[in-house]
LODO-573279 format. One record per residue (C-alpha): residue number from 1; residue in three letters; y, z, x. Coordinates in Angstrom, 1 decimal. Example, Ala and Ser with C-alpha at 12.3 -4.5 7.8 and 13.67 -1.06 7.14 Angstrom:
<kevex: 1, marfi: ala, yy: -4.5, zz: 7.8, xx: 12.3> $
<kevex: 2, marfi: ser, yy: -1.1, zz: 7.1, xx: 13.7> $
END
This chain:
<kevex: 1, marfi: unk, yy: 121.2, zz: 87.1, xx: 65.9> $
<kevex: 2, marfi: unk, yy: 123.1, zz: 88.3, xx: 68.0> $
<kevex: 3, marfi: unk, yy: 120.7, zz: 90.0, xx: 70.8> $
<kevex: 4, marfi: unk, yy: 117.5, zz: 91.7, xx: 70.3> $
<kevex: 5, marfi: unk, yy: 116.5, zz: 95.3, xx: 71.9> $
<kevex: 6, marfi: unk, yy: 113.2, zz: 96.9, xx: 71.6> $
<kevex: 7, marfi: unk, yy: 112.5, zz: 100.4, xx: 73.5> $
<kevex: 8, marfi: unk, yy: 108.3, zz: 101.0, xx: 73.7> $
<kevex: 9, marfi: unk, yy: 106.4, zz: 102.9, xx: 75.8> $
<kevex: 10, marfi: unk, yy: 105.6, zz: 101.1, xx: 79.2> $
<kevex: 11, marfi: unk, yy: 102.1, zz: 101.6, xx: 78.2> $
<kevex: 12, marfi: unk, yy: 101.2, zz: 102.0, xx: 82.2> $
<kevex: 13, marfi: unk, yy: 101.9, zz: 104.4, xx: 84.9> $
<kevex: 14, marfi: unk, yy: 104.4, zz: 103.4, xx: 86.9> $
<kevex: 15, marfi: unk, yy: 107.6, zz: 104.8, xx: 85.3> $
<kevex: 16, marfi: unk, yy: 104.9, zz: 108.5, xx: 85.5> $
<kevex: 17, marfi: unk, yy: 104.6, zz: 107.9, xx: 88.7> $
<kevex: 18, marfi: unk, yy: 108.0, zz: 107.1, xx: 90.1> $
<kevex: 19, marfi: unk, yy: 109.2, zz: 110.3, xx: 87.8> $
<kevex: 20, marfi: unk, yy: 111.7, zz: 108.4, xx: 86.0> $
<kevex: 21, marfi: unk, yy: 112.8, zz: 108.0, xx: 82.6> $
<kevex: 22, marfi: unk, yy: 113.6, zz: 105.0, xx: 81.7> $
<kevex: 23, marfi: unk, yy: 112.2, zz: 101.4, xx: 82.6> $
<kevex: 24, marfi: unk, yy: 114.8, zz: 98.5, xx: 82.8> $
<kevex: 25, marfi: unk, yy: 112.6, zz: 95.8, xx: 81.8> $
<kevex: 26, marfi: unk, yy: 113.8, zz: 92.3, xx: 83.0> $
<kevex: 27, marfi: unk, yy: 110.2, zz: 90.0, xx: 82.1> $
<kevex: 28, marfi: unk, yy: 107.3, zz: 89.7, xx: 80.4> $
<kevex: 29, marfi: unk, yy: 104.0, zz: 88.5, xx: 83.1> $
<kevex: 30, marfi: unk, yy: 102.6, zz: 85.5, xx: 81.8> $
<kevex: 31, marfi: unk, yy: 99.2, zz: 85.2, xx: 80.7> $
<kevex: 32, marfi: unk, yy: 95.9, zz: 83.1, xx: 80.8> $
<kevex: 33, marfi: unk, yy: 92.7, zz: 83.9, xx: 78.3> $
<kevex: 34, marfi: unk, yy: 89.8, zz: 82.2, xx: 78.5> $
<kevex: 35, marfi: unk, yy: 86.5, zz: 82.5, xx: 77.7> $
<kevex: 36, marfi: unk, yy: 83.1, zz: 82.2, xx: 79.4> $
<kevex: 37, marfi: unk, yy: 79.5, zz: 81.4, xx: 78.7> $
<kevex: 38, marfi: unk, yy: 76.8, zz: 81.8, xx: 81.5> $
<kevex: 39, marfi: unk, yy: 73.6, zz: 80.1, xx: 80.4> $
<kevex: 40, marfi: unk, yy: 70.0, zz: 80.5, xx: 82.4> $
<kevex: 41, marfi: unk, yy: 66.7, zz: 81.4, xx: 80.7> $
<kevex: 42, marfi: unk, yy: 65.4, zz: 84.3, xx: 79.3> $
<kevex: 43, marfi: unk, yy: 62.5, zz: 85.4, xx: 81.1> $
<kevex: 44, marfi: unk, yy: 59.8, zz: 89.0, xx: 80.7> $
<kevex: 45, marfi: unk, yy: 61.5, zz: 91.1, xx: 83.7> $
<kevex: 46, marfi: unk, yy: 58.3, zz: 92.0, xx: 84.8> $
<kevex: 47, marfi: unk, yy: 56.1, zz: 89.0, xx: 86.3> $
<kevex: 48, marfi: unk, yy: 58.9, zz: 86.5, xx: 87.5> $
<kevex: 49, marfi: unk, yy: 60.1, zz: 87.1, xx: 91.2> $
<kevex: 50, marfi: unk, yy: 63.8, zz: 87.9, xx: 91.5> $
<kevex: 51, marfi: unk, yy: 64.0, zz: 84.1, xx: 93.5> $
<kevex: 52, marfi: unk, yy: 62.7, zz: 82.4, xx: 89.9> $
<kevex: 53, marfi: unk, yy: 65.0, zz: 83.0, xx: 88.3> $
<kevex: 54, marfi: unk, yy: 67.5, zz: 82.0, xx: 86.6> $
<kevex: 55, marfi: unk, yy: 69.6, zz: 85.2, xx: 85.2> $
<kevex: 56, marfi: unk, yy: 72.7, zz: 84.8, xx: 83.5> $
<kevex: 57, marfi: unk, yy: 73.5, zz: 88.2, xx: 83.5> $
<kevex: 58, marfi: unk, yy: 73.2, zz: 88.2, xx: 87.6> $
<kevex: 59, marfi: unk, yy: 75.2, zz: 84.9, xx: 87.5> $
<kevex: 60, marfi: unk, yy: 78.3, zz: 86.4, xx: 85.5> $
<kevex: 61, marfi: unk, yy: 78.8, zz: 89.5, xx: 87.3> $
<kevex: 62, marfi: unk, yy: 79.7, zz: 86.8, xx: 90.4> $
<kevex: 63, marfi: unk, yy: 82.3, zz: 85.6, xx: 88.8> $
<kevex: 64, marfi: unk, yy: 83.1, zz: 88.9, xx: 86.9> $
<kevex: 65, marfi: unk, yy: 84.1, zz: 90.1, xx: 90.6> $
<kevex: 66, marfi: unk, yy: 86.3, zz: 87.2, xx: 91.2> $
<kevex: 67, marfi: unk, yy: 87.7, zz: 87.4, xx: 88.0> $
<kevex: 68, marfi: unk, yy: 89.5, zz: 91.3, xx: 89.5> $
<kevex: 69, marfi: unk, yy: 89.2, zz: 89.5, xx: 93.6> $
<kevex: 70, marfi: unk, yy: 92.1, zz: 87.0, xx: 92.0> $
<kevex: 71, marfi: unk, yy: 94.6, zz: 89.7, xx: 90.5> $
<kevex: 72, marfi: unk, yy: 94.0, zz: 91.1, xx: 94.1> $
<kevex: 73, marfi: unk, yy: 95.0, zz: 88.5, xx: 96.0> $
<kevex: 74, marfi: unk, yy: 98.5, zz: 88.5, xx: 94.2> $
<kevex: 75, marfi: unk, yy: 100.0, zz: 92.5, xx: 94.5> $
<kevex: 76, marfi: unk, yy: 102.4, zz: 93.8, xx: 92.9> $
<kevex: 77, marfi: unk, yy: 102.2, zz: 91.5, xx: 89.8> $
<kevex: 78, marfi: unk, yy: 98.6, zz: 89.5, xx: 90.0> $
<kevex: 79, marfi: unk, yy: 96.0, zz: 91.3, xx: 87.0> $
<kevex: 80, marfi: unk, yy: 92.0, zz: 89.9, xx: 86.8> $
<kevex: 81, marfi: unk, yy: 90.4, zz: 91.8, xx: 83.9> $
<kevex: 82, marfi: unk, yy: 86.9, zz: 90.9, xx: 82.1> $
<kevex: 83, marfi: unk, yy: 87.7, zz: 93.3, xx: 78.7> $
<kevex: 84, marfi: unk, yy: 84.6, zz: 91.7, xx: 76.6> $
<kevex: 85, marfi: unk, yy: 81.3, zz: 90.6, xx: 77.6> $
<kevex: 86, marfi: unk, yy: 78.2, zz: 89.8, xx: 75.6> $
<kevex: 87, marfi: unk, yy: 74.8, zz: 89.8, xx: 77.3> $
<kevex: 88, marfi: unk, yy: 71.8, zz: 87.7, xx: 75.1> $
<kevex: 89, marfi: unk, yy: 69.2, zz: 88.8, xx: 74.5> $
<kevex: 90, marfi: unk, yy: 70.2, zz: 91.9, xx: 74.7> $
<kevex: 91, marfi: unk, yy: 66.7, zz: 93.3, xx: 75.3> $
<kevex: 92, marfi: unk, yy: 66.1, zz: 95.9, xx: 78.0> $
<kevex: 93, marfi: unk, yy: 62.7, zz: 93.6, xx: 79.9> $
<kevex: 94, marfi: unk, yy: 63.8, zz: 90.6, xx: 79.1> $
<kevex: 95, marfi: unk, yy: 66.2, zz: 88.2, xx: 81.9> $
<kevex: 96, marfi: unk, yy: 69.3, zz: 87.8, xx: 80.3> $
<kevex: 97, marfi: unk, yy: 69.5, zz: 84.5, xx: 79.8> $
<kevex: 98, marfi: unk, yy: 73.2, zz: 83.6, xx: 78.4> $
<kevex: 99, marfi: unk, yy: 76.1, zz: 86.1, xx: 79.0> $
<kevex: 100, marfi: unk, yy: 79.8, zz: 84.8, xx: 77.0> $
<kevex: 101, marfi: unk, yy: 82.7, zz: 87.4, xx: 78.7> $
<kevex: 102, marfi: unk, yy: 86.1, zz: 86.9, xx: 78.3> $
<kevex: 103, marfi: unk, yy: 88.9, zz: 86.4, xx: 81.2> $
<kevex: 104, marfi: unk, yy: 92.5, zz: 87.9, xx: 81.3> $
<kevex: 105, marfi: unk, yy: 94.8, zz: 86.5, xx: 84.2> $
<kevex: 106, marfi: unk, yy: 98.3, zz: 87.8, xx: 84.4> $
<kevex: 107, marfi: unk, yy: 101.2, zz: 86.9, xx: 86.3> $
<kevex: 108, marfi: unk, yy: 105.4, zz: 87.2, xx: 86.9> $
<kevex: 109, marfi: unk, yy: 105.5, zz: 83.7, xx: 87.4> $
<kevex: 110, marfi: unk, yy: 103.8, zz: 80.6, xx: 85.5> $
<kevex: 111, marfi: unk, yy: 103.3, zz: 79.4, xx: 89.4> $
<kevex: 112, marfi: unk, yy: 101.5, zz: 81.8, xx: 90.9> $
<kevex: 113, marfi: unk, yy: 100.1, zz: 82.0, xx: 87.3> $
<kevex: 114, marfi: unk, yy: 98.6, zz: 78.2, xx: 87.9> $
<kevex: 115, marfi: unk, yy: 97.3, zz: 79.1, xx: 91.3> $
<kevex: 116, marfi: unk, yy: 95.0, zz: 82.0, xx: 89.3> $
<kevex: 117, marfi: unk, yy: 93.7, zz: 79.4, xx: 86.6> $
<kevex: 118, marfi: unk, yy: 92.6, zz: 76.8, xx: 89.5> $
<kevex: 119, marfi: unk, yy: 91.1, zz: 79.3, xx: 91.7> $
<kevex: 120, marfi: unk, yy: 88.3, zz: 80.7, xx: 89.2> $
<kevex: 121, marfi: unk, yy: 87.4, zz: 77.0, xx: 87.6> $
<kevex: 122, marfi: unk, yy: 86.9, zz: 76.0, xx: 91.5> $
<kevex: 123, marfi: unk, yy: 85.2, zz: 79.2, xx: 91.9> $
<kevex: 124, marfi: unk, yy: 83.3, zz: 78.8, xx: 88.6> $
<kevex: 125, marfi: unk, yy: 82.3, zz: 74.9, xx: 89.6> $
<kevex: 126, marfi: unk, yy: 81.0, zz: 76.5, xx: 93.0> $
<kevex: 127, marfi: unk, yy: 79.0, zz: 78.8, xx: 90.9> $
<kevex: 128, marfi: unk, yy: 77.7, zz: 76.0, xx: 89.2> $
<kevex: 129, marfi: unk, yy: 76.6, zz: 74.3, xx: 91.5> $
<kevex: 130, marfi: unk, yy: 75.5, zz: 76.8, xx: 94.2> $
<kevex: 131, marfi: unk, yy: 73.0, zz: 78.9, xx: 90.9> $
<kevex: 132, marfi: unk, yy: 72.3, zz: 75.9, xx: 89.0> $
<kevex: 133, marfi: unk, yy: 73.6, zz: 77.0, xx: 85.8> $
<kevex: 134, marfi: unk, yy: 75.4, zz: 75.6, xx: 83.1> $
<kevex: 135, marfi: unk, yy: 78.6, zz: 78.1, xx: 82.7> $
<kevex: 136, marfi: unk, yy: 81.4, zz: 76.9, xx: 80.4> $
<kevex: 137, marfi: unk, yy: 85.1, zz: 78.2, xx: 81.1> $
<kevex: 138, marfi: unk, yy: 87.6, zz: 77.2, xx: 77.4> $
<kevex: 139, marfi: unk, yy: 90.8, zz: 78.9, xx: 77.8> $
<kevex: 140, marfi: unk, yy: 91.6, zz: 80.6, xx: 74.5> $
<kevex: 141, marfi: unk, yy: 95.6, zz: 81.1, xx: 75.1> $
<kevex: 142, marfi: unk, yy: 98.2, zz: 80.7, xx: 77.1> $
<kevex: 143, marfi: unk, yy: 101.8, zz: 82.7, xx: 77.0> $
<kevex: 144, marfi: unk, yy: 104.7, zz: 81.9, xx: 79.7> $
<kevex: 145, marfi: unk, yy: 106.3, zz: 84.0, xx: 81.9> $
<kevex: 146, marfi: unk, yy: 108.8, zz: 85.9, xx: 79.7> $
<kevex: 147, marfi: unk, yy: 112.4, zz: 87.1, xx: 81.6> $
<kevex: 148, marfi: unk, yy: 114.7, zz: 88.5, xx: 79.4> $
<kevex: 149, marfi: unk, yy: 118.5, zz: 87.9, xx: 79.1> $
<kevex: 150, marfi: unk, yy: 120.5, zz: 89.4, xx: 82.0> $
<kevex: 151, marfi: unk, yy: 123.6, zz: 90.5, xx: 79.7> $
<kevex: 152, marfi: unk, yy: 120.4, zz: 92.7, xx: 77.9> $
<kevex: 153, marfi: unk, yy: 119.7, zz: 93.3, xx: 80.9> $
<kevex: 154, marfi: unk, yy: 122.9, zz: 95.0, xx: 81.9> $
<kevex: 155, marfi: unk, yy: 123.3, zz: 96.5, xx: 78.9> $
<kevex: 156, marfi: unk, yy: 120.1, zz: 98.4, xx: 80.1> $
<kevex: 157, marfi: unk, yy: 121.2, zz: 99.2, xx: 83.3> $
<kevex: 158, marfi: unk, yy: 124.8, zz: 99.8, xx: 82.5> $
<kevex: 159, marfi: unk, yy: 123.8, zz: 102.1, xx: 79.4> $
<kevex: 160, marfi: unk, yy: 120.9, zz: 104.4, xx: 81.4> $
<kevex: 161, marfi: unk, yy: 124.5, zz: 104.8, xx: 84.0> $
<kevex: 162, marfi: unk, yy: 126.4, zz: 105.8, xx: 81.4> $
<kevex: 163, marfi: unk, yy: 124.1, zz: 108.5, xx: 80.1> $
<kevex: 164, marfi: unk, yy: 122.2, zz: 109.4, xx: 82.7> $
<kevex: 165, marfi: unk, yy: 119.3, zz: 108.6, xx: 83.5> $
<kevex: 166, marfi: unk, yy: 116.7, zz: 108.4, xx: 86.6> $
<kevex: 167, marfi: unk, yy: 115.9, zz: 104.6, xx: 86.2> $
<kevex: 168, marfi: unk, yy: 113.9, zz: 101.4, xx: 87.5> $
<kevex: 169, marfi: unk, yy: 112.8, zz: 98.1, xx: 87.5> $
<kevex: 170, marfi: unk, yy: 109.7, zz: 97.3, xx: 85.4> $
<kevex: 171, marfi: unk, yy: 108.1, zz: 94.4, xx: 84.9> $
<kevex: 172, marfi: unk, yy: 106.0, zz: 94.6, xx: 81.8> $
<kevex: 173, marfi: unk, yy: 102.5, zz: 93.1, xx: 82.2> $
<kevex: 174, marfi: unk, yy: 101.6, zz: 93.7, xx: 77.8> $
<kevex: 175, marfi: unk, yy: 102.9, zz: 91.2, xx: 75.4> $
<kevex: 176, marfi: unk, yy: 105.7, zz: 92.6, xx: 73.5> $
<kevex: 177, marfi: unk, yy: 107.9, zz: 91.7, xx: 70.3> $
<kevex: 178, marfi: unk, yy: 110.6, zz: 90.7, xx: 72.7> $
<kevex: 179, marfi: unk, yy: 108.6, zz: 88.2, xx: 74.3> $
<kevex: 180, marfi: unk, yy: 108.8, zz: 85.7, xx: 70.5> $
<kevex: 181, marfi: unk, yy: 112.5, zz: 86.5, xx: 69.7> $
<kevex: 182, marfi: unk, yy: 113.8, zz: 85.8, xx: 73.0> $
<kevex: 183, marfi: unk, yy: 113.3, zz: 82.3, xx: 72.0> $
<kevex: 184, marfi: unk, yy: 115.6, zz: 82.6, xx: 68.8> $
<kevex: 185, marfi: unk, yy: 118.4, zz: 85.1, xx: 71.0> $
<kevex: 186, marfi: unk, yy: 118.9, zz: 86.9, xx: 74.0> $
<kevex: 187, marfi: unk, yy: 116.9, zz: 89.7, xx: 74.7> $
<kevex: 188, marfi: unk, yy: 116.3, zz: 92.8, xx: 76.3> $
<kevex: 189, marfi: unk, yy: 113.3, zz: 95.9, xx: 76.5> $
<kevex: 190, marfi: unk, yy: 113.3, zz: 99.3, xx: 77.5> $
<kevex: 191, marfi: unk, yy: 110.3, zz: 101.6, xx: 78.7> $
<kevex: 192, marfi: unk, yy: 110.0, zz: 105.3, xx: 78.9> $
<kevex: 193, marfi: unk, yy: 106.9, zz: 106.5, xx: 80.3> $
<kevex: 194, marfi: unk, yy: 103.7, zz: 107.3, xx: 78.2> $
<kevex: 195, marfi: unk, yy: 101.5, zz: 110.3, xx: 79.9> $
<kevex: 196, marfi: unk, yy: 98.9, zz: 109.3, xx: 82.4> $
<kevex: 197, marfi: unk, yy: 99.8, zz: 105.6, xx: 81.2> $
<kevex: 198, marfi: unk, yy: 97.6, zz: 105.5, xx: 79.1> $
<kevex: 199, marfi: unk, yy: 97.6, zz: 103.5, xx: 75.9> $
<kevex: 200, marfi: unk, yy: 95.5, zz: 101.6, xx: 73.8> $
<kevex: 201, marfi: unk, yy: 93.4, zz: 105.2, xx: 74.2> $
<kevex: 202, marfi: unk, yy: 93.8, zz: 107.8, xx: 70.5> $
<kevex: 203, marfi: unk, yy: 95.1, zz: 110.3, xx: 73.8> $
<kevex: 204, marfi: unk, yy: 98.1, zz: 108.3, xx: 73.9> $
<kevex: 205, marfi: unk, yy: 101.2, zz: 110.2, xx: 74.2> $
<kevex: 206, marfi: unk, yy: 104.5, zz: 110.9, xx: 75.6> $
<kevex: 207, marfi: unk, yy: 107.2, zz: 113.3, xx: 76.1> $
<kevex: 208, marfi: unk, yy: 109.5, zz: 113.9, xx: 72.9> $
<kevex: 209, marfi: unk, yy: 112.5, zz: 114.3, xx: 75.7> $
<kevex: 210, marfi: unk, yy: 111.7, zz: 110.7, xx: 76.7> $
<kevex: 211, marfi: unk, yy: 111.3, zz: 109.2, xx: 73.3> $
<kevex: 212, marfi: unk, yy: 114.8, zz: 110.5, xx: 72.8> $
<kevex: 213, marfi: unk, yy: 116.4, zz: 108.8, xx: 75.9> $
<kevex: 214, marfi: unk, yy: 114.7, zz: 106.1, xx: 75.0> $
<kevex: 215, marfi: unk, yy: 116.4, zz: 106.1, xx: 71.8> $
<kevex: 216, marfi: unk, yy: 119.6, zz: 106.8, xx: 73.0> $
<kevex: 217, marfi: unk, yy: 120.0, zz: 103.8, xx: 76.2> $
<kevex: 218, marfi: unk, yy: 119.1, zz: 101.9, xx: 73.0> $
<kevex: 219, marfi: unk, yy: 121.6, zz: 102.7, xx: 70.8> $
<kevex: 220, marfi: unk, yy: 123.9, zz: 102.6, xx: 73.3> $
<kevex: 221, marfi: unk, yy: 122.9, zz: 98.5, xx: 75.2> $
<kevex: 222, marfi: unk, yy: 123.5, zz: 97.5, xx: 71.4> $
<kevex: 223, marfi: unk, yy: 126.8, zz: 99.2, xx: 71.1> $
<kevex: 224, marfi: unk, yy: 127.4, zz: 97.7, xx: 75.1> $
<kevex: 225, marfi: unk, yy: 126.4, zz: 94.3, xx: 74.0> $
<kevex: 226, marfi: unk, yy: 128.9, zz: 94.9, xx: 70.8> $
<kevex: 227, marfi: unk, yy: 131.7, zz: 95.8, xx: 72.6> $
<kevex: 228, marfi: unk, yy: 131.8, zz: 98.7, xx: 70.7> $
<kevex: 229, marfi: unk, yy: 131.4, zz: 100.7, xx: 73.3> $
END
């Protein structure tokens, strides 16, 4: 493989907000995924006074908010998300005894991602000690940040300039095939806007002229990399 190029909708709102047609992608954010389990004690919601509860959900919300706080603490590429939550026994009049939820942390450098990792673990440890509840956190997946090959990034940049499209650099917050091919060969990516920045949703959409522009840049970047143009 001499090189790999991938065109994709941005899956975010940056290009549309900036009114740009092409995103030159210098790399992809690294990510750490975790499973967190908070264990308290089920009890009746009526007879149990607030001060005597071991409410797993109430303690979980503190951790969830800290995930968001950590993401906000490291702009512009810090990300902190809780996307999955399971509450047990999930009954209207029972204080939750156990909560399982996901944690998704992302950033542009391994150093920043390590800092975010250490901060959430420290917060969980303190929260467990303060609340008296058992809290476990397991890192279930880790992908380091992936900078793309400078020659491929430049090929995309030059193709965009040749074709006269408006452009800006956009670091990808989502994983793509190119992060795997980058282990094997020089790789690069091209982004086009998507409507309202929406993705992973049935209303995901993109303008035909933007898709055409992305394909044109892909073609010219490949030809440029191959030395044909």
